[in-house]
C-alpha positions in Angstrom: 136.8 108.3 16.9 134.6 108.5 13.8 135.0 105.0 12.5 131.8 103.5 11.1 132.2 100.2 13.0 133.1 102.0 16.2 130.0 104.2 16.0 127.8 101.2 15.4 129.3 99.3 18.3 128.9 102.4 20.6 125.2 102.9 19.8 124.6 99.2 20.3 126.2 99.3 23.7 124.0 102.3 24.7 120.7 100.6 23.6 121.3 96.9 23.0 117.6 95.8 23.2 116.2 98.3 20.7 115.3 97.0 17.3 117.9 97.8 14.6 116.9 95.8 11.5 113.9 94.0 10.2 113.7 91.7 7.1 110.7 89.5 6.6 110.1 87.6 9.8 113.6 88.2 11.1 114.0 90.9 13.7 117.4 92.0 15.0 118.1 94.1 18.1 121.3 96.2 18.2 122.9 93.5 20.4 122.0 90.7 18.0 123.2 92.7 15.0 126.5 93.5 16.8 127.0 89.7 17.6 126.4 88.7 13.9 128.7 91.4 12.5 131.4 90.7 15.0 131.3 87.0 13.9 131.5 88.0 10.3 134.5 90.1 11.1 136.1 87.1 12.8 135.4 84.9 9.7 137.2 87.5 7.5 140.2 87.8 9.9 140.6 84.0 10.2 141.1 84.0 6.4 143.9 86.5 6.7 141.9 89.6 5.6 142.2 93.0 7.1 144.4 96.2 7.0 148.0 95.8 5.8 149.2 99.4 5.7 148.4 102.6 7.5 147.1 105.7 5.7 150.4 107.5 6.3 152.1 105.0 4.1 149.7 105.2 1.1 149.0 107.3 -1.9 145.6 109.0 -1.8 144.2 106.5 -4.3 145.3 103.4 -2.3 143.3 101.8 0.5 145.9 99.5 2.3 143.1 97.1 3.2 141.5 94.0 1.8 138.2 94.3 -0.1 135.0 92.3 0.4 132.7 92.2 -2.6 128.9 92.2 -1.7 127.1 90.4 -4.6 123.8 90.4 -2.8 120.1 91.4 -3.1 118.7 93.5 -0.3 118.4 91.8 3.1 120.0 91.8 6.5 123.1 90.1 5.0 124.0 93.2 2.9 124.2 95.6 5.8 125.8 92.9 7.9 128.4 92.5 5.2 129.3 96.1 5.3 129.6 96.3 9.1 131.4 92.9 9.3 133.9 94.1 6.7 134.5 97.3 8.6 134.9 95.4 11.9 137.7 93.3 10.2 139.4 96.5 9.0 138.3 95.6 5.4 136.5 97.7 2.9 133.2 96.4 1.4 132.7 96.7 -2.3 129.2 97.1 -3.8 128.5 94.8 -6.8 125.7 95.5 -9.2 123.8 92.2 -9.4 122.6 93.1 -12.9 126.0 92.8 -14.4 126.9 90.1 -16.9 130.1 88.0 -16.8 132.5 90.4 -18.4 131.2 93.3 -16.2 131.6 91.3 -13.1 135.1 90.2 -13.9 136.1 93.8 -14.5 134.6 94.9 -11.2 136.2 92.1 -9.1 139.6 92.6 -10.8 139.5 96.4 -10.6 138.5 96.4 -6.9 141.1 93.7 -6.0 138.3 91.8 -4.2 139.7 89.1 -1.8 136.4 87.8 -0.6 132.9 87.6 -2.1 129.6 87.4 -0.1 126.9 86.4 -2.5 123.3 85.1 -2.7 123.0 81.5 -3.8 121.0 82.7 -6.8 124.3 84.0 -8.2 126.2 80.8 -7.7 125.8 79.7 -11.4 127.2 83.0 -12.6 130.2 82.8 -10.2 130.8 79.2 -11.2 131.4 80.4 -14.8 133.9 83.1 -13.9 135.6 82.1 -10.6 138.6 80.6 -12.3 139.3 84.0 -13.7 139.4 85.6 -10.2 142.6 84.3 -8.6 142.7 87.0 -5.9 139.5 85.8 -4.3 140.4 83.6 -1.3 137.0 83.4 0.5 133.5 82.7 -0.9 130.6 83.1 1.5 127.2 81.8 0.1 123.9 83.2 1.5 121.0 80.7 1.2 117.9 81.9 -0.6 114.8 80.6 -2.3 116.8 79.6 -5.5 117.9 76.3 -3.9 121.3 76.5 -5.6 123.9 74.2 -4.1 126.9 75.5 -2.2 129.8 76.2 -4.6 132.8 73.9 -4.1 135.1 75.4 -1.6 132.5 78.0 -0.5 131.3 78.5 3.1 127.6 78.7 4.0 127.1 82.2 5.5 125.0 81.1 8.5 127.2 78.1 9.3 130.3 80.3 9.1 128.8 82.8 11.5 127.7 80.2 14.0 131.2 78.7 14.1 132.9 82.1 14.5 133.7 84.1 17.7 131.8 87.4 18.4 135.1 89.1 19.2 135.1 92.9 19.5 136.8 94.7 16.6 140.4 95.9 17.2 142.6 98.6 15.7 139.8 100.6 14.1 140.7 103.9 12.6 139.0 107.0 11.3 141.4 106.6 8.3 139.9 103.2 7.4 138.5 102.9 3.9 134.9 103.1 2.6 134.7 102.5 -1.2 131.7 103.0 -3.4 131.8 101.9 -7.0 129.9 104.3 -9.2 129.2 105.4 -12.8 131.1 108.2 -14.4 131.2 110.2 -17.6 133.1 107.5 -19.7 134.6 104.1 -19.3 133.8 101.4 -16.7 132.7 101.9 -13.1 135.3 103.3 -10.7 135.7 103.1 -6.9 135.3 106.3 -4.9 137.6 106.0 -1.9 136.8 107.8 1.3 138.1 107.9 4.9 135.5 106.8 7.4 135.4 110.1 9.2 135.0 112.0 5.9 132.2 109.9 4.5 130.5 110.1 7.9 130.6 113.9 7.9 129.7 114.3 4.2 127.1 111.6 3.6 126.2 109.4 6.5 125.2 112.0 9.2 123.4 115.1 8.2 123.0 116.8 11.7 125.3 119.6 12.7 126.6 117.7 15.8 130.4 117.6 15.6 131.7 115.8 18.7 131.2 112.1 19.5 129.4 112.7 22.7 126.7 114.8 21.0 126.3 112.1 18.3 125.8 109.5 20.9 123.3 111.7 22.9 121.2 112.1 19.8 121.3 108.3 19.0 120.1 107.5 22.5 116.9 109.4 21.8 116.0 107.0 19.0 115.2 107.7 15.4 112.8 107.0 12.5 111.9 103.6 11.1 113.1 103.8 7.5 112.4 101.6 4.5 115.0 102.0 1.7 113.3 100.8 -1.5 116.3 100.9 -3.8 119.0 98.2 -3.9 121.6 98.5 -1.2 124.2 98.1 -3.9 123.6 101.8 -4.6 124.7 104.6 -2.3 121.2 106.1 -2.1 119.9 103.1 -0.2 122.7 102.2 2.2 123.6 105.8 2.9 120.0 106.2 4.1 120.3 103.1 6.2 123.4 104.3 7.9 122.0 107.8 8.4 119.1 106.4 10.3 121.2 104.0 12.3 123.5 106.9 13.3 120.5 108.7 14.9 119.4 105.5 16.7 116.7 104.5 14.3 115.7 101.2 12.6 116.0 99.8 9.1 113.1 97.8 7.5 113.8 95.8 4.3 110.9 94.9 2.0 110.0 91.2 1.7 110.9 90.9 -2.0 114.6 91.8 -2.4 114.8 91.2 -6.2 112.5 93.9 -7.5 110.3 96.8 -6.6 106.9 95.4 -5.6 104.7 98.4 -4.7 102.1 96.3 -2.9 104.9 94.7 -0.8 106.4 98.1 0.0 103.1 99.6 1.2 102.2 96.4 3.1 105.5 96.5 4.9 105.1 100.2 5.7 101.7 99.5 7.2 102.8 96.4 9.1 106.0 97.8 10.5 104.7 101.4 11.1 107.5 102.8 8.9 107.9 106.5 9.2 110.4 107.2 6.4 110.6 105.9 2.8 113.5 106.3 0.4 113.1 106.0 -3.3 114.9 106.9 -6.5 112.9 109.4 -8.6 109.9 108.7 -10.8 111.0 105.2 -11.7 110.1 104.2 -8.1 107.6 106.9 -7.4 105.2 106.3 -10.2 104.3 102.6 -9.5 104.2 103.4 -5.7 101.8 106.2 -6.2 99.6 104.2 -8.5 99.5 101.4 -5.9 98.7 103.7 -3.0 95.9 105.3 -5.0 94.1 101.9 -4.9 93.2 102.8 -1.3 93.9 99.4 0.2 97.0 100.3 2.3 97.2 102.3 5.5 100.3 104.6 5.1 99.4 107.0 7.9 102.6 106.2 9.8 104.7 107.6 6.9 105.8 111.2 7.5 108.8 111.5 5.2 109.5 110.5 1.6 113.1 111.0 0.6 114.3 110.8 -3.1 117.8 110.9 -4.5 119.7 109.7 -7.5 117.1 110.7 -10.1 114.4 113.3 -10.6 111.1 113.1 -8.8 109.0 115.4 -10.9 106.9 118.1 -9.3 103.7 116.5 -10.7 104.4 113.2 -9.0 105.4 115.0 -5.7 102.0 116.7 -5.8 100.3 113.4 -6.2 102.0 112.0 -3.1 101.1 115.2 -1.2 97.4 114.8 -2.3 97.4 111.1 -1.2 99.3 111.8 2.1 98.6 115.4 3.1 100.9 115.4 6.1 103.8 114.0 4.1 107.2 115.8 3.9 109.1 115.1 0.6 112.8 115.6 0.7 114.8 115.9 -2.5 118.4 115.0 -1.7 121.1 116.0 -4.1 124.6 114.6 -4.0 127.0 112.1 -5.6 129.4 109.4 -4.7 132.3 111.9 -5.1 130.8 114.7 -3.0 128.4 113.3 -0.4 125.2 115.3 0.3 125.2 118.7 -1.4 121.8 120.2 -1.3 118.1 119.4 -0.5 114.6 120.6 -1.1 111.6 120.0 1.1 108.1 120.0 -0.3 104.9 119.8 1.8 101.3 120.5 1.3 102.0 124.1 2.3 105.2 124.5 0.2 105.2 124.3 -3.5 106.6 121.2 -5.1 109.2 121.9 -7.7 111.8 120.1 -9.8 115.5 121.1 -9.9 115.5 123.8 -7.1 117.6 123.1 -4.0 119.0 124.7 -0.8 122.7 124.2 -0.7 124.3 122.5 2.3 127.4 123.9 4.1 130.7 123.7 2.2 129.0 123.6 -1.2 129.5 126.2 -3.9 129.0 126.8 -7.6 132.4 127.3 -9.4 132.6 129.3 -12.6 133.2 127.5 -15.9 136.9 128.0 -15.9 137.1 127.0 -12.1 138.3 130.6 -11.4 136.1 132.0 -8.7 132.5 131.5 -7.7 129.2 132.1 -9.6 127.4 135.1 -8.3 123.8 134.6 -7.2 121.3 136.0 -9.7 123.9 136.4 -12.4 122.3 133.7 -14.6 125.7 132.2 -15.1 125.9 128.4 -15.2 128.8 126.8 -13.4 129.9 123.6 -11.7 128.4 122.4 -8.5 131.3 121.7 -6.2 132.0 120.8 -2.6 135.0 121.5 -0.3 135.7 120.3 3.3 135.1 116.5 3.9 136.0 114.9 0.6 137.0 111.5 -0.8 140.7 110.7 -1.1 140.1 110.0 -4.8 139.3 107.1 -7.1 140.8 103.8 -6.2 144.0 103.1 -8.2 143.4 106.0 -10.5 145.6 109.1 -9.9 144.6 110.8 -13.3 140.9 110.7 -12.7 141.5 111.7 -9.0 143.3 114.9 -10.1 140.6 115.8 -12.7 137.6 115.4 -10.3 139.3 116.8 -7.2 141.2 119.9 -8.3 143.0 122.2 -5.9 142.0 125.8 -6.6 143.7 128.6 -4.8 144.9 126.2 -2.1 141.4 124.7 -1.6 140.6 121.1 -2.7 137.2 120.6 -4.3 135.0 117.7 -5.5 133.6 118.6 -9.0 131.6 115.6 -10.1 130.2 117.3 -13.2 126.8 118.7 -12.3 125.9 122.0 -14.0 124.1 124.6 -11.8 123.3 128.2 -11.2 122.3 130.4 -8.2 119.1 132.4 -8.1 119.2 135.8 -6.5 118.0 134.4 -3.2 120.8 131.8 -3.1 118.5 128.9 -4.3 120.5 126.4 -6.3 119.1 125.6 -9.8 120.4 122.2 -11.1 120.6 121.6 -14.8 122.2 118.1 -14.7 125.4 116.7 -16.2 126.7 117.6 -19.6 128.7 114.5 -19.8 127.5 111.4 -21.6 126.3 109.5 -18.5 122.7 108.3 -18.7 120.6 107.9 -15.6 117.7 105.5 -16.2 115.6 104.7 -13.1 118.5 105.5 -10.8 121.0 103.3 -12.8 123.9 105.0 -14.4 124.7 103.8 -17.9 127.9 104.7 -19.8 127.2 105.8 -23.3 130.6 104.6 -24.6 130.1 101.2 -23.2 126.7 100.8 -25.0 128.2 102.2 -28.2 131.0 99.6 -28.0 128.6 96.8 -27.5 126.4 97.8 -30.4 129.5 98.0 -32.7 130.1 94.3 -32.1 127.3 93.7 -34.5 128.7 93.4 -38.1 125.9 95.6 -39.5 126.7 98.6 -37.3 129.0 101.1 -38.9 128.8 103.8 -36.2 126.7 104.5 -33.1 126.2 107.3 -30.6 124.2 106.7 -27.5 122.3 109.4 -25.5 119.7 109.6 -22.7 116.4 110.9 -23.8 113.6 112.1 -21.4 111.2 109.3 -20.2 108.2 109.9 -18.0 108.8 107.0 -15.6 112.6 106.2 -15.9 113.8 109.8 -16.1 115.9 108.9 -19.1 115.8 106.1 -21.6 118.9 104.8 -23.4 118.6 105.8 -27.1 120.9 104.7 -29.8 121.6 106.8 -32.9 122.9 104.2 -35.4 124.5 104.3 -38.9 124.2 100.9 -40.5 126.6 99.4 -43.1 125.3 99.7 -46.6 123.1 96.8 -47.7 122.3 95.7 -44.2 119.0 96.1 -42.2 119.0 94.5 -38.8 115.9 95.2 -36.7 116.2 97.0 -33.3 115.4 93.6 -31.6 118.3 92.0 -33.4 120.7 94.8 -32.3 119.4 94.6 -28.7 120.0 90.8 -28.6 123.5 91.2 -29.9 124.3 93.9 -27.3 122.7 91.7 -24.6 125.8 89.5 -24.8 127.9 92.3 -23.4 125.6 94.4 -21.3 123.1 94.1 -18.4 119.5 94.4 -19.6 119.0 97.9 -18.1 121.8 99.3 -20.3 120.2 98.1 -23.6 118.7 100.8 -25.9 115.0 101.2 -25.7 114.9 103.2 -28.8 116.9 103.2 -32.1 117.2 106.1 -34.5 118.7 105.1 -37.9 120.6 107.8 -39.8 122.7 108.0 -43.0 125.6 109.9 -41.3 126.7 110.5 -37.7 128.2 113.9 -36.9 131.4 113.8 -34.9 133.9 116.5 -33.8 137.1 117.0 -35.8 138.9 115.0 -33.1 136.6 112.1 -33.7 134.7 112.5 -30.5 131.0 112.0 -30.5 128.8 115.1 -30.8 126.2 114.2 -28.1 124.3 117.4 -28.5 123.7 116.7 -32.2 122.7 113.1 -31.3 120.1 114.3 -28.8 118.7 116.8 -31.2 118.5 114.1 -33.9 116.8 111.6 -31.6 114.4 114.3 -30.4 113.4 115.0 -34.0 112.2 111.4 -34.3 109.7 111.7 -31.5 
């Protein structure tokens, strides 16, 4: 049975004393991690949480299970939260800890969260909004350096685990739900709903082994020691953690969970003999390369650098290869809606590039009209798509499900929106998304959401927001703004007004003021024009 909790329990039973997870001075064997996650599952079940309907009774966009929101920085508690939820037949929900009140309320309401596991540092935020979250019946607070007191009615995480029973999970199913909240082309975040077996095959296990015995045999051999540098609230980080666990490896978490500290990352790699590092593009790669160049860290244990979620430019790849000549750099291409789709390996012997990939099995490039496949070497651009193991859809959204997962000639595809072409040798050439999603440092920003926030300022007549190239962040949020006649707010004043509605990383870094904004006859924003207009200001 390919259920994520069952797989973890099975590997733990095969090698209980091996190290599974390291965070600061806390080291957990597979047996200890199993004990803690069983206890968390027991806490959830005692509060009435679990599965309420079987998959056969549900629409594709329903889960039939209770949802546990993880409002946490990186640490052992985040991955424990995922496993504990799975072992209670619940679905964990990733919460972006940068969200402000309105964004959090939307996410908790949209996901129907019934429990929240949160770091104490977020207690003041939750105190402001908890009265607007009547569905939440369990609050579990994780102590941290903030010193924030326990919220009234909340349970201390460690105390709750100590008082619980490490009961083995029951009634697990390959149909159980995994949900990943992600950005999209427009609107607010939406939850991509997978079956456990499908997400395991598509995203959490990259080897060709197909039967359970082969998977277990590989895990018994042991695997790498990986340090995922991005936040676990993003798929790129916790997908890598589960991938490494599924081959019997260990996960190492940096000491500072609140930010990227390059010195801490390299010191942890040196101390823990980490063999694999996961980052998100240049936003992570540039400060890490600069720190490594200081020559004060021993990174000789590192043999693999994996990047996903944003571009790691060829220039920066080459810098890493010069600093660590034996390094293998793996570009991993995929999405929350498709799993892993393609990859590119760069070494000292193989040229580093940007945008070239080798497609994984079950991936194709569909023609613009979704009728047929793009021919290699034709120069035609199409839609990167995947068939086979796919999500069930978007949680509670049948319309978006139908649009992103079309059935073509009897075959169901995931078409997340990436534009691509095939070279004559079959190499995939990725051009990116044409939609108005901005990827800044691995964070996805909705253009319409920023536009709406800017228009709350009385001086803003109209606004279109686009992503413009940025050396470190990949893209920067750029606002093309038409002001009302006779007004003249400064960029800082507009940013401060938008800050009331948006997390800081969504705020425009640059403003371009124009006398007229071009829109389509339908009233829709002309993002191509906006990009050209912003580019002319550089």
